[in-house]
C-alpha positions as CSV (number, residue, x, y, z in Angstrom):
1,M,-1.4,54.1,-52.2
2,V,-1.1,53.3,-48.5
3,D,1.2,50.3,-47.9
4,T,-1.0,48.0,-45.8
5,R,1.8,45.4,-45.2
6,E,2.5,44.8,-41.4
7,A,6.0,46.2,-40.6
8,P,8.3,43.6,-38.9
9,R,8.1,43.7,-35.0
10,R,11.3,44.6,-33.2
11,R,12.5,41.9,-30.8
12,R,12.3,42.8,-27.3
13,R,15.6,43.0,-25.5
14,A,15.7,40.5,-22.7
15,R,15.8,41.8,-19.1
16,L,18.9,41.4,-17.5
17,S,18.6,39.3,-14.4
18,P,19.9,40.3,-11.0
19,L,22.3,37.5,-11.1
20,T,23.8,38.7,-14.4
21,V,24.2,42.4,-13.2
22,I,25.9,41.0,-10.0
23,G,28.1,38.9,-12.0
24,E,29.5,41.9,-14.2
25,L,29.9,43.9,-11.2
26,L,32.0,41.4,-9.6
27,L,33.9,41.0,-12.8
28,I,34.6,44.8,-12.9
29,G,35.6,44.6,-9.3
30,G,38.0,41.9,-9.9
31,V,39.7,43.8,-12.7
32,G,39.8,46.7,-10.4
33,V,41.5,44.7,-7.7
34,L,44.2,42.9,-10.0
35,G,44.9,46.3,-11.3
36,Y,45.7,47.8,-7.9
37,I,47.6,44.6,-6.8
38,V,49.8,45.2,-10.0
39,W,50.1,49.0,-9.6
40,Q,50.7,49.2,-5.8
41,P,53.9,47.5,-5.5
42,W,55.0,49.3,-8.6
43,H,54.1,52.8,-7.4
44,T,55.5,52.2,-3.8
45,G,58.6,50.2,-5.0
46,V,59.7,52.2,-8.1
47,T,58.0,55.6,-8.2
48,V,57.8,56.5,-4.5
49,T,61.4,55.2,-4.1
50,A,62.8,57.2,-7.0
51,K,60.9,60.3,-5.7
52,Q,62.4,59.8,-2.2
53,V,65.8,59.5,-3.5
54,E,65.4,62.6,-5.5
55,L,63.9,64.6,-2.7
56,S,66.5,63.5,-0.3
57,A,69.4,64.7,-2.6
58,S,67.7,68.0,-2.9
59,D,67.6,68.5,1.1
60,S,71.3,67.5,1.1
61,A,72.1,70.1,-1.5
62,R,70.0,72.8,0.4
63,W,71.8,71.9,3.6
64,E,75.0,71.9,1.7
65,A,74.3,75.4,0.4
66,A,73.3,76.8,3.9
67,E,76.3,75.5,5.7
68,T,78.2,78.2,7.7
69,E,80.8,76.3,9.6
70,T,84.1,78.4,9.7
71,V,85.9,76.9,12.5
72,P,86.9,73.1,12.7
73,W,84.5,70.8,14.5
74,D,85.5,70.6,18.2
75,G,84.1,66.9,18.6
76,T,81.1,67.8,20.3
77,I,77.8,66.0,18.8
78,P,75.2,68.5,17.8
79,V,71.6,68.1,18.7
80,T,69.1,68.8,16.0
81,A,67.2,71.9,16.5
82,Q,63.3,71.3,17.3
83,P,61.5,70.9,14.1
84,Q,57.8,72.3,13.5
85,P,55.2,69.5,13.3
86,A,55.4,67.9,9.7
87,E,58.5,69.6,8.9
88,V,61.4,67.5,7.2
89,F,64.4,67.6,9.4
90,A,66.4,64.5,8.4
91,V,67.1,61.9,5.8
92,L,67.4,58.2,6.8
93,H,70.1,56.2,4.6
94,A,69.4,52.5,5.1
95,P,71.7,50.5,2.7
96,A,70.0,47.3,4.0
97,F,66.8,48.4,2.7
98,G,68.2,48.9,-0.7
99,T,71.6,50.1,-2.2
100,T,70.3,53.6,-2.7
101,Y,67.7,53.8,0.0
102,A,67.2,57.4,1.0
103,N,64.0,58.5,2.9
104,R,62.8,61.8,4.4
105,V,62.2,62.1,8.1
106,A,59.6,64.7,9.2
107,E,58.1,65.6,12.9
108,T,55.1,63.7,14.3
109,T,53.7,60.4,13.3
110,D,50.4,61.8,11.9
111,W,49.2,59.7,8.9
112,W,47.8,62.4,6.8
113,S,50.7,65.0,7.3
114,V,53.4,62.7,7.4
115,L,53.3,58.8,7.2
116,N,50.7,58.6,4.2
117,L,52.7,61.2,2.0
118,D,55.0,59.9,-0.6
119,E,57.2,63.0,-0.2
120,K,57.6,62.0,3.5
121,G,56.7,58.7,4.9
122,I,58.9,58.6,8.1
123,G,57.8,60.5,11.3
124,R,59.4,61.0,14.7
125,Y,57.6,60.2,17.7
126,E,57.4,63.6,19.3
127,M,58.0,62.5,22.9
128,T,61.1,60.8,22.0
129,Q,64.7,62.2,21.5
130,L,66.2,64.2,18.4
131,P,69.3,63.5,16.6
132,G,72.3,63.7,18.8
133,E,70.4,63.7,22.1
134,V,71.2,60.9,24.8
135,G,68.3,58.6,24.7
136,N,65.8,57.2,22.0
137,M,65.0,58.6,18.8
138,A,62.0,56.6,17.7
139,L,60.7,56.8,14.1
140,A,57.6,55.3,12.6
141,G,57.0,54.2,9.0
142,H,54.6,52.1,7.0
143,R,55.6,48.7,5.9
144,S,52.8,47.6,3.6
145,G,50.9,51.0,3.4
146,P,48.8,51.9,0.0
147,L,50.9,54.9,-1.0
148,I,54.4,54.5,0.7
149,N,56.2,51.6,2.5
150,S,59.1,53.1,4.2
151,F,60.2,50.3,6.3
152,R,59.0,47.4,4.1
153,E,62.5,45.6,4.2
154,V,63.1,46.0,7.9
155,M,63.7,42.3,8.2
156,N,66.8,42.6,5.9
157,L,68.6,44.3,8.8
158,R,71.5,42.0,10.3
159,V,73.5,42.7,13.3
160,G,75.9,45.3,12.7
161,D,74.4,46.9,9.6
162,P,74.8,50.7,9.4
163,M,72.1,53.5,9.4
164,F,72.8,56.9,8.8
165,V,70.7,59.8,9.9
166,E,71.7,62.9,7.6
167,T,70.6,66.4,9.1
168,A,71.9,69.9,8.3
169,D,74.6,69.3,10.9
170,G,75.9,66.2,9.2
171,W,75.7,62.5,9.5
172,Y,74.8,60.4,12.5
173,T,75.8,56.7,12.2
174,Y,74.2,53.8,14.0
175,R,74.7,50.1,14.3
176,F,71.8,47.8,14.2
177,R,71.6,45.5,17.1
178,S,68.2,43.7,17.3
179,I,64.8,43.4,16.5
180,E,61.7,42.3,18.4
181,Y,57.8,42.0,18.0
182,V,55.6,43.4,20.4
183,L,51.8,44.3,20.8
184,P,50.7,47.7,19.6
185,N,50.0,48.7,23.3
186,E,53.6,48.2,24.4
187,T,54.5,51.6,24.2
188,D,57.8,51.1,26.5
189,V,59.7,50.8,23.3
190,L,59.6,54.6,23.0
191,N,61.3,55.2,26.6
192,P,64.3,57.0,26.7
193,F,66.3,53.7,27.0
194,P,64.2,51.0,25.6
195,R,64.8,47.3,25.9
196,L,68.3,46.3,25.1
197,E,71.7,46.2,26.8
198,G,73.6,49.6,27.2
199,E,74.1,52.5,29.4
200,P,71.1,54.4,30.3
201,G,71.7,58.1,30.4
202,Q,74.8,57.7,28.0
203,D,73.8,55.8,24.9
204,R,71.9,57.3,21.7
205,I,69.4,54.8,20.4
206,L,67.7,54.6,17.0
207,T,64.4,52.7,17.0
208,L,62.3,52.0,14.0
209,T,58.8,51.0,14.3
210,T,56.5,49.4,11.8
211,C,53.6,47.1,11.4
212,H,54.0,43.2,11.4
213,P,53.4,40.8,9.6
214,K,54.4,42.5,6.5
215,M,51.5,41.8,4.1
216,A,48.8,40.6,6.7
217,G,47.6,43.4,8.9
218,S,48.9,45.2,12.1
219,D,48.4,42.9,14.8
220,E,51.9,43.4,16.0
221,R,54.8,45.8,15.6
222,A,58.2,45.1,14.5
223,I,60.8,47.1,16.7
224,A,64.5,47.6,15.1
225,Y,67.0,48.7,17.5
226,S,70.4,50.5,16.6
227,V,73.0,52.2,18.8
228,F,74.9,55.3,18.0
229,E,78.5,55.0,16.8
230,N,79.7,58.3,15.5
231,F,79.1,61.7,14.1
232,Q,80.5,63.3,11.0
233,P,80.0,67.0,10.4
234,R,78.8,68.0,7.0
235,S,82.1,69.9,6.3
236,A,83.7,66.4,6.2
237,G,81.1,65.0,3.6
238,P,79.4,61.8,4.1
239,P,80.8,59.0,5.8
240,A,83.1,56.7,3.6
241,E,81.0,53.5,4.6
242,L,78.1,55.2,3.1
243,V,79.6,56.2,-0.1
244,E,80.9,52.5,-0.3
245,L,77.7,51.0,0.2
246,N,75.6,53.7,-1.9
247,P,77.9,54.8,-4.9
248,T,75.5,57.6,-5.9
249,M,76.6,59.5,-2.8
250,E,79.8,60.1,-4.7
251,N,77.8,62.7,-6.4
252,T,77.6,64.6,-3.0
253,Q,81.4,64.4,-2.6
254,A,82.0,65.4,-6.2
255,A,79.6,68.5,-5.8
256,R,81.6,69.5,-2.6
257,G,84.9,69.2,-4.7
258,D,83.4,71.2,-7.5
259,A,82.2,74.0,-5.0
260,S,85.5,74.2,-3.3
């Protein structure tokens, strides 16, 4: 016998209004933005910082192993050999940026091969001088980049703060002197002798360039100047002041003692 009772009708699903769709998309987007806001400082401030310290230590160990000096240092300040584009040739130690701060320095300021890479992050302007050369070695780094913020804490610098540039030859010590803010087109800060008192043709300057304000774009550039103080060859180990400010450098000295 055929059941002639009418089957219950399925309730039609209400159509989503455009406003509902837009609202849901905005909600998803908001969650994504919030997640990025939380993730980005953690990534650049913890993960990348730790990676840079590890890679810098590896560079130092590699340079240590390759050391071939057999005669005492004669007091001549060595000039770093010309690196290849994007090649890592130095490590910047800046205790004012953080006790254990160490960040690799590579050749050129190209975003995609140097400045945006978390294994590099600082680049040398190719037209400026190399470590050891008389003149101005100018470096660039992001202050609020999405992946790496090498110069984020540039405003922590105070007059007299040391910065150390480590290369295969040894350590170049600089003293911070001043900071200024310029427009992006004021490229004279890259000149062999930029805007600070001293002896043109005699002094060795270290110039850090980065965007300003810190979290609100790049309308200006923050320019931090330091003046060369002395050089310490790799055979002498890291400068005592650096070891005092960054106790992890004691490991480098201990490794040298074990090797000898």
